[in-house]
Backbone bond lengths (Angstrom), bond angles and torsions (degrees), N, CA, C in turn:
res aa  C-N    CA-C-N  psi(-1)  N-CA   C-N-CA  omega(-1)  CA-C   N-CA-C  phi
1 M - - - 1.454 - - 1.519 107.82 -
2 T 1.295 117.24 119.00 1.455 119.95 -171.53 1.523 112.12 -108.54
3 R 1.335 117.39 -63.04 1.451 118.93 -175.36 1.522 110.48 -78.19
4 R 1.326 117.16 140.46 1.451 122.91 177.89 1.525 108.65 -132.86
5 T 1.325 116.15 133.09 1.459 120.85 175.66 1.516 108.40 -85.14
6 A 1.326 117.50 117.02 1.460 120.77 -174.67 1.518 112.44 -80.45
7 S 1.346 118.79 -32.33 1.461 120.27 -175.36 1.516 110.62 -155.88
8 A 1.330 115.51 160.48 1.463 122.01 177.50 1.522 108.36 -150.25
9 L 1.334 117.08 132.66 1.461 123.17 -179.67 1.524 109.51 -90.90
10 S 1.328 116.45 138.68 1.462 120.55 179.45 1.520 110.21 -67.35
11 P 1.360 118.56 157.10 1.463 120.84 179.58 1.530 113.08 -56.10
12 S 1.347 117.84 -30.71 1.463 120.57 179.54 1.518 112.83 -79.36
13 G 1.323 116.10 -13.96 1.457 120.48 -179.25 1.512 113.98 76.81
14 T 1.336 117.95 11.63 1.463 120.61 -176.61 1.527 113.45 -103.88
15 R 1.346 116.91 -11.44 1.464 119.76 -177.87 1.527 109.75 -134.26
16 L 1.318 114.18 147.52 1.466 121.31 -178.54 1.521 109.07 -126.02
17 A 1.322 116.10 121.98 1.468 120.83 173.64 1.518 107.72 -98.99
18 Y 1.334 116.78 129.59 1.458 118.89 -176.11 1.523 110.57 -153.17
19 T 1.321 115.04 163.35 1.465 121.54 176.11 1.525 107.34 -106.12
20 P 1.328 119.10 114.69 1.459 121.43 -174.84 1.524 114.54 -72.52
21 L 1.345 117.38 -18.89 1.470 120.42 -177.64 1.519 109.86 -122.95
22 P 1.327 117.73 144.13 1.480 119.23 173.12 1.520 108.80 -66.84
23 P 1.335 117.85 144.39 1.472 120.30 -173.71 1.527 112.96 -71.14
24 A 1.313 116.37 121.89 1.464 121.07 178.48 1.520 111.50 -77.90
25 M 1.351 117.26 -17.98 1.461 119.50 -177.25 1.524 112.89 -70.01
26 N 1.336 118.52 -6.49 1.458 119.30 172.77 1.527 111.07 -63.90
27 Q 1.332 116.47 -27.30 1.466 121.88 177.43 1.525 112.23 -100.25
28 W 1.336 117.40 -31.96 1.467 121.30 -176.14 1.523 108.95 -129.72
29 K 1.324 116.24 105.92 1.464 120.55 179.51 1.521 109.61 -62.35
30 H 1.316 116.04 137.61 1.470 123.48 -178.04 1.531 111.53 61.53
31 Y 1.316 116.14 33.07 1.462 120.27 177.18 1.531 109.77 -58.67
32 R 1.332 116.44 137.27 1.462 120.68 -178.82 1.526 111.76 -133.40
33 G 1.312 117.09 21.45 1.453 120.38 -178.76 1.527 112.71 -82.52
34 G 1.307 115.14 -166.03 1.465 120.95 -175.53 1.509 114.60 -67.40
35 R 1.354 117.65 -17.34 1.457 121.00 178.76 1.521 111.92 -99.73
36 A 1.332 117.47 19.57 1.461 120.17 176.20 1.525 108.82 -58.37
37 S 1.319 116.25 133.58 1.462 120.62 -175.54 1.524 110.59 -71.10
38 R 1.328 115.62 138.67 1.461 120.98 176.98 1.530 109.02 -135.33
39 V 1.316 117.36 164.51 1.468 122.10 179.63 1.520 108.96 -111.87
40 W 1.340 115.71 124.83 1.458 122.43 175.45 1.530 109.15 -107.30
41 I 1.314 115.53 146.31 1.460 121.42 175.99 1.527 107.94 -119.59
42 Q 1.318 115.68 117.17 1.463 121.09 -177.06 1.524 110.40 -105.32
43 D 1.319 115.23 129.15 1.464 121.80 172.06 1.530 107.11 -82.12
44 L 1.328 117.58 113.26 1.460 121.32 -173.34 1.521 112.72 -73.24
45 D 1.339 117.93 -16.93 1.464 120.38 176.41 1.531 110.72 -85.78
46 A 1.334 115.84 -50.72 1.467 120.19 -178.37 1.521 111.97 -84.08
47 M 1.323 117.19 -12.64 1.467 122.58 -177.21 1.529 111.84 55.91
48 S 1.345 115.08 38.83 1.461 121.19 175.94 1.529 108.68 -108.39
49 V 1.335 115.80 158.20 1.459 121.16 -176.21 1.526 110.02 -127.27
50 V 1.331 115.41 135.09 1.458 122.55 173.38 1.528 107.73 -120.12
51 E 1.333 116.85 133.75 1.457 120.69 178.28 1.522 110.05 -98.81
52 I 1.326 117.15 134.57 1.462 119.79 174.74 1.524 108.00 -62.95
53 P 1.333 117.26 125.95 1.474 119.86 -175.18 1.524 112.18 -58.09
54 Q 1.323 114.85 140.21 1.453 121.68 175.57 1.522 109.21 -114.21
55 P 1.338 117.29 155.15 1.468 119.89 177.69 1.518 110.96 -70.26
56 E 1.310 115.71 164.69 1.455 120.23 175.91 1.523 108.96 -62.33
57 G 1.314 116.07 130.67 1.450 120.01 -176.40 1.509 113.46 96.99
58 R 1.331 117.95 -0.34 1.464 125.56 176.00 1.530 112.87 73.27
59 S 1.348 113.16 170.40 1.462 123.27 174.34 1.519 107.08 -156.99
60 N 1.308 117.03 175.28 1.458 122.31 173.90 1.520 108.17 -107.61
61 D 1.338 116.88 113.42 1.456 123.16 179.66 1.523 108.71 -110.16
62 L 1.349 116.67 128.14 1.459 121.51 -169.95 1.526 111.18 -138.46
63 D 1.327 114.62 169.84 1.472 124.10 169.96 1.532 114.10 50.58
64 P 1.327 119.38 61.36 1.466 119.55 177.53 1.525 111.84 -65.62
65 I 1.335 115.81 138.22 1.462 123.11 -179.52 1.523 108.32 -136.91
66 W 1.318 116.52 131.64 1.465 120.84 176.43 1.525 109.73 -92.71
67 V 1.324 116.15 130.60 1.465 122.93 166.70 1.520 105.95 -135.21
68 G 1.328 116.49 106.90 1.455 120.15 -172.83 1.514 109.83 66.51
69 D 1.327 116.01 -130.39 1.469 120.70 179.78 1.526 112.86 -98.64
70 R 1.325 117.92 8.87 1.465 121.27 -179.37 1.522 110.10 -106.47
71 V 1.322 115.02 147.35 1.457 121.33 175.54 1.525 107.81 -105.79
72 Y 1.325 115.83 120.00 1.456 121.99 175.97 1.529 107.78 -98.66
73 F 1.327 116.23 143.37 1.457 119.83 -176.63 1.520 109.38 -156.39
74 L 1.339 115.74 166.07 1.454 121.85 175.72 1.523 109.27 -99.89
75 S 1.328 116.54 143.55 1.460 120.40 -179.80 1.523 110.09 -151.25
76 D 1.357 115.33 147.08 1.469 121.11 175.78 1.518 110.88 -105.13
77 R 1.320 117.30 26.31 1.469 121.01 -176.00 1.530 112.97 -65.65
78 D 1.323 118.20 -20.44 1.468 121.40 179.20 1.521 112.49 -115.90
79 G 1.323 117.13 17.74 1.463 120.36 179.76 1.510 110.69 126.68
80 E 1.347 117.62 -106.40 1.451 121.45 176.32 1.522 110.16 -77.78
81 F 1.343 115.48 160.86 1.455 119.65 178.94 1.523 110.51 -67.52
82 N 1.333 116.34 124.43 1.447 124.37 176.22 1.523 109.74 -128.14
83 L 1.328 115.55 172.22 1.462 121.54 -179.27 1.525 109.55 -90.31
84 Y 1.339 115.83 132.62 1.456 122.69 179.43 1.524 109.07 -128.98
85 A 1.348 115.54 163.43 1.463 120.86 176.75 1.519 109.30 -133.60
86 F 1.340 115.65 140.54 1.465 122.10 179.17 1.516 108.75 -115.68
87 D 1.329 115.69 127.50 1.462 122.40 177.22 1.519 108.57 -105.39
88 E 1.323 116.90 115.02 1.467 120.57 -176.79 1.522 112.62 -63.76
89 S 1.308 117.42 -38.51 1.466 120.20 -174.88 1.525 111.85 -64.49
90 S 1.333 117.39 -37.09 1.466 120.71 -179.35 1.522 112.44 -104.10
91 A 1.342 117.12 -7.24 1.473 123.14 -177.57 1.522 111.47 57.01
92 S 1.330 116.41 31.36 1.465 121.20 -178.11 1.521 110.75 -102.46
93 V 1.317 115.44 150.20 1.462 122.87 176.68 1.520 108.25 -118.21
94 D 1.323 116.65 125.55 1.459 121.74 -178.69 1.523 110.25 -115.76
95 R 1.326 116.17 135.06 1.463 121.28 175.06 1.529 107.93 -85.84
96 L 1.345 117.06 131.68 1.458 121.38 -172.74 1.527 113.62 -111.14
97 T 1.325 118.61 -22.45 1.467 121.72 177.39 1.518 109.42 -128.13
98 D 1.323 116.16 163.12 1.468 120.30 -172.59 1.523 112.01 -133.78
99 Y 1.319 117.62 48.83 1.461 120.53 178.26 1.525 110.01 -80.11
100 T 1.325 115.91 136.98 1.465 120.85 178.43 1.517 112.51 -122.30
101 D 1.355 117.58 -12.15 1.461 119.58 -175.90 1.523 112.40 -94.29
102 F 1.335 118.29 -50.90 1.457 122.38 -178.29 1.530 109.44 -130.78
103 P 1.332 117.55 147.61 1.459 119.98 -176.55 1.524 112.86 -76.61
104 I 1.312 115.54 157.69 1.458 120.86 168.44 1.521 107.61 -76.52
105 L 1.328 116.13 134.38 1.456 122.13 176.67 1.529 108.98 -108.87
106 A 1.306 116.08 174.83 1.451 127.83 -179.28 1.514 114.85 -4.43
107 A 1.325 116.84 103.43 1.458 123.20 178.00 1.521 109.79 -104.94
108 S 1.331 116.38 146.00 1.467 121.45 176.40 1.519 108.62 -150.66
109 A 1.338 116.60 160.55 1.461 122.01 -176.48 1.519 110.78 -102.87
110 S 1.320 115.97 148.25 1.461 122.19 175.44 1.531 108.76 -97.62
111 P 1.329 118.47 166.22 1.470 120.56 -179.56 1.528 114.18 -59.76
112 D 1.352 117.97 -26.17 1.463 119.37 -179.10 1.526 112.64 -85.87
113 G 1.336 116.84 4.23 1.458 120.30 176.95 1.510 114.34 93.22
114 S 1.330 118.09 0.31 1.459 120.18 175.49 1.525 109.69 -79.38
115 I 1.325 115.82 158.60 1.457 121.34 178.83 1.515 108.18 -118.49
116 I 1.318 117.26 128.65 1.453 121.99 178.14 1.520 109.07 -110.41
117 Y 1.329 115.68 139.76 1.460 119.74 -179.15 1.521 109.64 -150.83
118 E 1.325 114.97 166.82 1.453 121.96 176.23 1.517 109.18 -105.65
119 Q 1.344 115.53 137.74 1.460 120.29 175.53 1.518 108.48 -151.60
120 A 1.320 116.40 126.90 1.472 123.06 179.59 1.518 112.31 56.58
121 G 1.336 116.62 32.25 1.451 120.56 177.65 1.518 114.55 84.17
122 Y 1.327 117.82 3.63 1.456 121.91 179.75 1.528 110.01 -116.90
123 L 1.323 115.54 154.56 1.454 121.58 174.07 1.527 109.32 -93.58
124 H 1.326 115.88 138.84 1.457 121.80 179.78 1.527 108.78 -131.00
125 V 1.331 115.89 146.58 1.459 121.78 173.88 1.525 107.77 -114.78
126 F 1.329 116.02 124.96 1.462 121.97 178.76 1.519 108.63 -102.38
127 D 1.329 115.93 121.05 1.469 121.90 178.51 1.521 108.22 -86.33
128 T 1.320 117.00 111.03 1.472 120.25 -176.87 1.520 111.96 -69.55
129 G 1.334 117.56 -16.92 1.465 120.32 177.87 1.510 112.48 -78.96
130 T 1.342 116.58 -45.42 1.467 120.73 -178.27 1.520 113.05 -94.20
131 G 1.349 117.12 -17.94 1.452 120.54 -177.61 1.520 113.26 75.51
132 Q 1.340 117.41 19.98 1.449 122.05 -178.37 1.526 111.14 -110.64
133 A 1.335 116.12 140.96 1.458 121.90 176.66 1.521 109.32 -105.87
134 T 1.328 116.96 138.16 1.459 122.89 -179.44 1.519 109.54 -126.77
135 Q 1.332 116.20 131.70 1.461 119.87 177.33 1.517 109.94 -73.12
136 V 1.332 115.96 137.84 1.457 121.78 -178.75 1.529 109.13 -92.97
137 P 1.342 117.82 119.24 1.468 118.44 176.50 1.521 110.25 -73.07
138 V 1.320 116.25 128.05 1.463 121.47 -179.41 1.522 108.11 -120.95
139 A 1.326 115.95 119.23 1.468 121.39 177.57 1.516 108.35 -123.58
140 V 1.307 115.52 122.97 1.463 121.14 -177.88 1.519 108.57 -112.39
141 T 1.324 116.59 118.84 1.453 121.78 177.13 1.516 108.95 -92.13
142 T 1.326 116.08 129.69 1.455 119.43 -176.32 1.515 110.18 -140.33
143 D 1.306 115.90 152.02 1.454 120.88 173.84 1.525 110.49 -115.54
144 L 1.332 116.06 27.02 1.454 120.42 -179.77 1.515 111.26 -61.35
145 V 1.289 115.99 140.07 1.462 121.41 -177.85 1.527 110.61 -59.68
146 E 1.342 117.17 -37.35 1.457 120.67 -174.67 1.521 112.74 -64.43
147 T 1.337 118.31 -22.70 1.460 120.55 -176.28 1.521 113.05 -99.24
148 R 1.315 118.42 -2.06 1.460 120.94 -179.09 1.529 111.20 -79.33
149 A 1.330 115.45 147.42 1.468 119.38 172.86 1.519 109.02 -63.41
150 R 1.344 116.43 138.79 1.449 119.57 -176.56 1.522 109.74 -153.57
151 W 1.307 116.64 161.48 1.456 122.04 174.76 1.519 108.45 -87.52
152 A 1.330 116.01 124.72 1.456 120.55 -178.24 1.518 108.85 -116.76
153 D 1.293 116.08 131.15 1.457 120.99 -178.38 1.523 108.67 -149.09
154 G 1.329 115.64 157.20 1.452 118.23 175.05 1.513 113.40 122.55
155 P 1.325 117.05 152.02 1.471 121.94 -177.45 1.530 114.15 -68.08
156 R 1.321 118.47 -14.45 1.469 118.88 -178.17 1.525 112.40 -68.13
157 F 1.352 116.81 -13.60 1.460 119.76 178.81 1.533 111.94 -90.77
158 L 1.331 117.90 -3.32 1.461 120.87 179.02 1.522 110.61 -73.24
159 R 1.324 116.31 138.06 1.456 120.69 178.85 1.532 109.20 -121.44
160 N 1.317 117.08 -123.09 1.470 121.53 -176.59 1.530 111.04 -65.78
161 F 1.324 116.43 151.47 1.467 120.27 179.51 1.526 109.82 -148.13
162 D 1.350 114.34 164.95 1.454 120.24 176.77 1.527 107.81 -153.38
163 L 1.333 116.86 141.75 1.463 122.41 178.48 1.524 109.96 -86.88
164 S 1.320 116.88 145.96 1.458 120.68 172.98 1.528 108.48 -69.25
165 P 1.330 118.70 157.82 1.465 120.32 -178.41 1.524 113.41 -56.53
166 S 1.344 117.40 -33.35 1.457 120.02 -179.24 1.520 112.32 -85.06
167 G 1.322 116.99 -13.64 1.454 120.93 -177.16 1.508 113.57 80.04
168 A 1.353 117.64 6.72 1.462 121.05 -177.13 1.524 111.92 -77.23
169 R 1.339 116.50 -27.42 1.459 119.76 -179.92 1.530 109.10 -139.29
170 A 1.324 115.33 162.07 1.466 121.94 175.84 1.522 108.29 -129.90
171 A 1.315 116.44 141.53 1.467 122.10 177.48 1.519 108.45 -102.52
172 F 1.340 115.93 136.68 1.452 121.84 -179.14 1.527 110.74 -127.77
173 E 1.316 114.71 149.00 1.460 121.64 165.93 1.528 106.55 -90.29
174 Y 1.342 116.27 117.46 1.456 120.07 -173.30 1.525 110.01 -132.62
175 R 1.306 116.84 105.86 1.464 123.22 178.01 1.523 112.01 50.78
176 G 1.335 116.47 45.27 1.457 120.99 175.06 1.511 115.27 87.16
177 D 1.319 118.19 0.90 1.460 121.51 176.75 1.527 109.73 -122.12
178 I 1.334 115.68 165.40 1.461 122.08 176.64 1.529 108.02 -107.51
179 V 1.324 116.76 124.49 1.462 122.30 178.25 1.529 108.55 -128.39
180 T 1.332 115.74 153.72 1.464 120.04 173.33 1.525 108.76 -121.99
181 V 1.318 115.25 145.52 1.474 121.20 -178.92 1.533 108.32 -129.31
182 P 1.335 116.79 148.03 1.472 119.93 -179.78 1.517 111.39 -81.04
183 A 1.324 115.42 153.15 1.459 120.04 175.45 1.520 110.46 -72.23
184 E 1.336 116.63 -36.90 1.468 120.00 -179.10 1.528 111.06 -132.72
185 K 1.330 118.10 -67.43 1.453 121.94 -174.75 1.521 110.45 -113.62
186 G 1.326 114.88 147.79 1.451 119.53 178.03 1.508 111.99 126.11
187 D 1.311 115.42 179.01 1.459 122.14 -177.63 1.528 110.66 -103.90
188 I 1.324 115.19 156.53 1.466 121.01 170.01 1.524 107.82 -75.48
189 R 1.338 117.14 132.68 1.462 121.76 -178.63 1.522 110.45 -114.15
190 A 1.316 114.99 132.45 1.467 120.58 172.52 1.523 107.62 -90.56
191 V 1.315 116.74 100.30 1.464 120.33 179.83 1.519 109.74 -67.38
192 T 1.320 117.34 -38.89 1.470 122.06 173.01 1.521 107.95 -125.54
193 S 1.310 115.23 151.03 1.465 121.47 175.36 1.515 106.56 -146.88
194 T 1.330 115.53 78.90 1.468 121.49 -168.63 1.525 109.83 -125.73
195 T 1.311 116.61 96.96 1.456 121.25 176.76 1.529 110.03 -64.89
196 G 1.305 116.14 131.69 1.461 120.17 179.29 1.512 114.70 84.82
197 T 1.328 117.66 1.39 1.465 122.27 177.96 1.521 108.79 -121.90
198 H 1.321 115.92 142.01 1.459 120.37 -178.07 1.523 109.92 -108.11
199 E 1.325 116.39 112.72 1.453 122.01 172.02 1.524 108.64 -104.83
200 R 1.334 116.30 139.98 1.455 118.84 -173.51 1.528 111.24 -150.65
201 S 1.329 115.33 162.43 1.475 124.69 172.02 1.527 113.46 57.18
202 P 1.337 119.09 65.63 1.462 120.04 178.13 1.523 111.99 -70.50
203 A 1.332 115.07 148.48 1.480 121.08 176.84 1.521 108.32 -143.03
204 W 1.328 116.07 126.60 1.461 121.88 -176.36 1.521 110.15 -84.28
205 S 1.355 116.33 137.28 1.461 120.04 178.07 1.529 110.10 -70.41
206 P 1.333 117.35 155.61 1.480 119.83 -176.97 1.523 113.76 -59.06
207 D 1.345 118.44 -30.15 1.464 119.43 180.00 1.524 112.46 -88.18
208 G 1.346 117.68 -1.44 1.452 121.78 175.20 1.513 115.39 79.33
209 T 1.337 118.54 6.09 1.464 120.04 -175.49 1.525 113.73 -96.01
210 Q 1.340 117.03 -18.51 1.461 119.49 -172.85 1.523 111.17 -129.56
211 L 1.325 114.83 157.54 1.455 122.23 172.07 1.521 108.89 -124.64
212 A 1.326 115.77 134.44 1.452 121.92 172.93 1.532 108.00 -107.88
213 Y 1.320 116.44 142.65 1.462 121.20 178.48 1.526 108.38 -160.80
214 F 1.311 115.87 167.90 1.463 121.09 179.07 1.527 109.21 -101.66
215 S 1.334 115.93 140.15 1.464 121.21 -177.81 1.527 109.82 -139.91
216 D 1.345 116.19 141.51 1.469 120.44 176.25 1.528 111.13 -103.59
217 A 1.337 116.97 29.60 1.466 121.13 -178.61 1.526 111.90 -58.57
218 S 1.330 117.85 -32.00 1.465 121.34 -178.11 1.521 112.75 -84.25
219 G 1.325 117.17 -6.57 1.457 121.06 -173.87 1.516 112.07 107.56
220 E 1.338 116.62 -24.31 1.450 123.21 174.18 1.528 107.76 -128.40
221 Y 1.326 116.68 149.12 1.458 119.22 -179.07 1.527 110.87 -64.97
222 E 1.333 114.52 131.35 1.456 122.55 175.90 1.528 108.42 -130.27
223 L 1.334 115.62 164.26 1.452 120.75 175.28 1.526 108.88 -88.65
224 H 1.319 116.83 124.66 1.463 122.10 176.52 1.525 109.41 -111.01
225 I 1.332 115.85 141.07 1.457 122.34 177.18 1.518 108.08 -132.79
226 G 1.338 116.81 124.67 1.452 120.99 -179.90 1.508 111.43 -147.88
227 A 1.323 115.67 175.78 1.461 121.20 -179.89 1.519 110.04 -65.12
228 Q 1.330 116.26 145.74 1.463 120.90 -175.82 1.525 112.68 -67.51
229 D 1.359 118.17 -18.37 1.459 120.21 178.02 1.526 112.32 -92.52
230 G 1.347 117.23 2.60 1.459 121.09 177.89 1.507 114.68 82.37
231 R 1.337 118.93 2.80 1.454 122.15 -178.45 1.528 110.70 -93.16
232 G 1.323 114.65 159.46 1.454 119.70 175.91 1.526 112.62 80.74
233 D 1.315 114.57 -176.36 1.462 121.56 -178.19 1.523 111.33 -78.06
234 V 1.296 114.68 151.69 1.465 122.19 176.58 1.518 108.51 -109.58
235 R 1.316 116.18 130.78 1.471 120.69 177.57 1.529 109.40 -90.02
236 A 1.326 115.48 134.18 1.468 121.32 -179.05 1.522 108.98 -117.25
237 Y 1.340 116.10 133.82 1.461 121.68 -179.94 1.525 109.63 -124.09
238 A 1.331 115.90 120.91 1.456 119.94 174.80 1.525 109.49 -67.23
239 L 1.327 116.87 143.11 1.463 121.99 -175.90 1.522 109.85 -112.18
240 E 1.320 116.00 150.48 1.458 121.26 -177.26 1.520 112.74 -98.74
241 G 1.310 117.32 8.46 1.454 120.10 -178.09 1.518 112.53 -81.23
242 A 1.329 115.70 -161.91 1.460 121.06 -177.21 1.520 109.59 -131.65
243 G 1.321 116.69 135.65 1.448 121.64 172.58 1.514 113.36 74.78
244 F 1.315 116.77 -138.84 1.459 122.91 -177.17 1.536 110.54 -89.31
245 Y 1.315 114.74 149.69 1.456 121.20 179.37 1.518 109.58 -112.04
246 D 1.340 115.79 152.84 1.464 118.59 -174.46 1.524 109.48 -156.47
247 D 1.333 114.60 164.40 1.458 123.98 168.92 1.535 113.46 56.40
248 P 1.344 118.73 55.55 1.473 119.10 176.44 1.524 110.69 -70.22
249 K 1.327 116.23 138.68 1.465 122.29 179.28 1.523 109.31 -135.53
250 W 1.340 116.02 127.27 1.464 120.55 176.68 1.531 109.65 -80.07
251 S 1.319 115.55 146.46 1.462 119.52 170.06 1.529 108.40 -73.64
252 P 1.339 118.99 156.67 1.475 121.01 -176.29 1.518 113.88 -55.71
253 D 1.350 117.16 -30.79 1.470 119.13 -179.07 1.527 111.99 -89.15
254 G 1.337 117.81 -0.06 1.461 120.98 178.89 1.507 114.49 72.98
255 A 1.341 118.16 13.92 1.457 121.30 -176.53 1.520 113.07 -91.34
256 K 1.341 117.48 -22.04 1.447 120.43 -176.11 1.525 110.51 -137.48
257 I 1.322 114.08 161.40 1.464 120.72 176.10 1.525 107.92 -134.60
258 S 1.308 116.14 129.57 1.463 120.17 174.37 1.521 108.61 -102.39
259 F 1.339 116.70 155.44 1.460 121.37 178.28 1.529 108.54 -161.17
260 T 1.292 116.20 171.12 1.463 121.30 177.76 1.523 109.50 -119.03
261 D 1.336 115.80 159.97 1.459 120.57 172.92 1.526 108.68 -137.74
262 N 1.313 116.52 -176.76 1.466 120.39 -175.55 1.518 113.29 -66.34
263 S 1.330 116.82 -31.68 1.467 119.24 -172.66 1.520 113.13 -81.78
264 R 1.329 116.42 -25.02 1.471 121.40 -175.80 1.530 111.79 58.49
265 R 1.343 116.16 23.95 1.458 118.50 -177.74 1.523 110.70 -78.60
266 P 1.347 118.66 154.70 1.470 120.72 178.88 1.524 109.93 -71.29
267 P 1.335 118.33 155.31 1.467 120.93 -179.95 1.517 111.11 -67.28
268 S 1.357 116.19 151.43 1.458 120.38 177.58 1.523 109.48 -76.14
269 R 1.328 115.84 175.35 1.467 118.95 -178.15 1.528 111.84 -69.52
270 N 1.353 117.47 -14.19 1.452 120.67 178.05 1.523 113.07 -89.69
271 T 1.321 117.25 5.61 1.451 120.29 -179.34 1.515 109.72 -122.96
272 S 1.328 114.63 154.41 1.459 119.18 178.22 1.514 109.57 -73.31
273 R 1.311 118.39 132.93 1.449 121.44 -178.36 1.509 110.93 -59.08
274 R 1.342 114.33 135.41 1.455 124.42 179.27 1.527 112.49 73.69
275 T 1.315 119.51 3.30 1.462 119.52 -179.37 1.517 112.26 -118.60
276 G 1.329 119.41 -38.99 1.453 120.75 -174.12 1.513 112.38 77.82
277 L 1.348 119.77 -1.44 1.447 122.76 179.57 1.523 109.86 -96.27
278 P 1.357 117.80 146.56 1.471 118.67 173.39 1.516 110.62 -55.51
279 R 1.305 115.85 148.38 1.472 120.11 -176.24 1.528 110.25 -60.13
280 G 1.318 115.21 142.22 1.443 120.13 178.44 1.517 114.39 90.40
281 L 1.342 118.64 -1.62 1.455 120.82 179.91 1.527 108.94 -96.12
282 P 1.328 119.72 157.51 1.432 126.67 8.11 1.501 112.47 -75.70
């Protein structure tokens, strides 16, 4: 969270909502120390200050926005940052959105009283009259060279590779697909040809009949195992690790595969030690 709205003047020009302290939660998520951000409302005529109530144990309250006589603001008092509203007459605070995965970022008000904010990479408009939030569809038309369809060729696109046990062929990760090439005679084979899917890190089985690799065809990276010539069905195994997977290695008997992930965590009791695969696989 980068930009922070420090203050906002009421439509009547008589009250100022502001955050007296810079937000410490930019460095410490869910910070609850003495520098926890709060929102103060100052009456510019009486020069008195009212603080928007916080729960016991504090919270971080940010980005005050005036719409009519209510102050809308962001707060992490219930977990992730959501949109809240403060009513001065009743001194009540109401939660208006219920996001639990990603926080609301930089919120601001439009002239018609709606509030626009970013959440999970999308823009949303909150109607203060109906209390409903609507995602804003954003379509950007571009003629940038980088986004045009083009013919790509050349060894600079080669990534991970593995030799077959006999050394007759080599498997390569090439621009998101798995291909095999002969050492001397034969044709180049496209083991996968999946536009929009990323296959990576091929590993040849000890008997030379199968290739293992990682694929995000399902939306999350899984381990795929199929015939080395690209024919037949491919078996997909969901993995219990975290993030990206790399460096698959077959055991000498071809019964197990070891690999690494971002977390480097040990396998659970439902996985084979040193493999990360359910017992009995492949």
